[in-house]
N, C-alpha and C positions, 0 to 999 in steps of 0.2 A: 953121421956127425952128431954129436951130443950138444944140445944147446945149453946144458947145465954149465959147460965150461965158459959160455959166453955171458952168463948172468953175473952182474956186478952186485955183490952183496951191499945192502943198504937198509936203513931203518926208516920207517914212516911214522909220522905222528898219528895220534888217534884221529885227528881231523882229516888227515890225508887218507887214512884207511876208510873212514866213513864216506868221504867223497868218492873214493874208488868203488866201494860197494854200491853206492847210489848210481854211479855212472854205468857200472856193469849191468845193474838191474834195468836201467833205462834203455840201454842198448839191446838187451835181451828182449824186452817188451817190444821195442820198435821192430826188431827182427821177426818176432812172432806175428806182429801185425802184417808185415810184408809177406811172410809165408802164407798167412791166411788169405790175404788179397790175391796172391798168385794162385792158390788152390781154388778159390772161388771163381777165378777166371778160367779154369781148366776147360769147361765145355765150350766157351767162346774161342779159346785158343785152339782147340782141336778143330773147330770150324774154320778158323783162319788158315790153319795148316792145310786142311783139305782143299779149300778154295785156291790156295797158292799152288799146291801140287797139281790140281786140275788145270790151272791157268798156264803153267809152264809146259804142260803136255799138249794143250790145245793151241794156245797162242804163241807159246815160246817166250824167250826173253832176249833182250838186246845184248849182243856180244860186242858189236862195234858199230857205232852210228845207227843206221836203220837196218842193220842185218840182224834178223831174228833166228834163233835156233830152238827147235822143239826138243823136249827131253823125252826119250823113249821110256815106256812104262818100266822096263827092266832096270833102268838107271835111277829110278826113284828110290830113295832110301827107305828102309823098313822102320816103322815106328818103334822106338825102344820100349822095352817092358818096364823100365825103371820109372819111378815117379819124376815129375818135373822138379828140377832143383833150383832153389833160389840162391844166387851168389851175389854178394855185394862187397 
């Protein structure tokens, strides 16, 4: 599906164009700050993942009320090779 067919042609004033450029720059800056914060958190996040995976293998997790189920090591997902992705 081409989105070009969905675009409604219109003209913007210079003030609207300037505001739009400023807004896009601000959003890009905010996004980059979020990505940096997420990347800086990577070592701690890896530790959290490891602790969680160990916990569900040793203590298990609650499935219903007080019923706990332990996860077998072969059922633990393999860590992806791709970098962590920030989505908002």
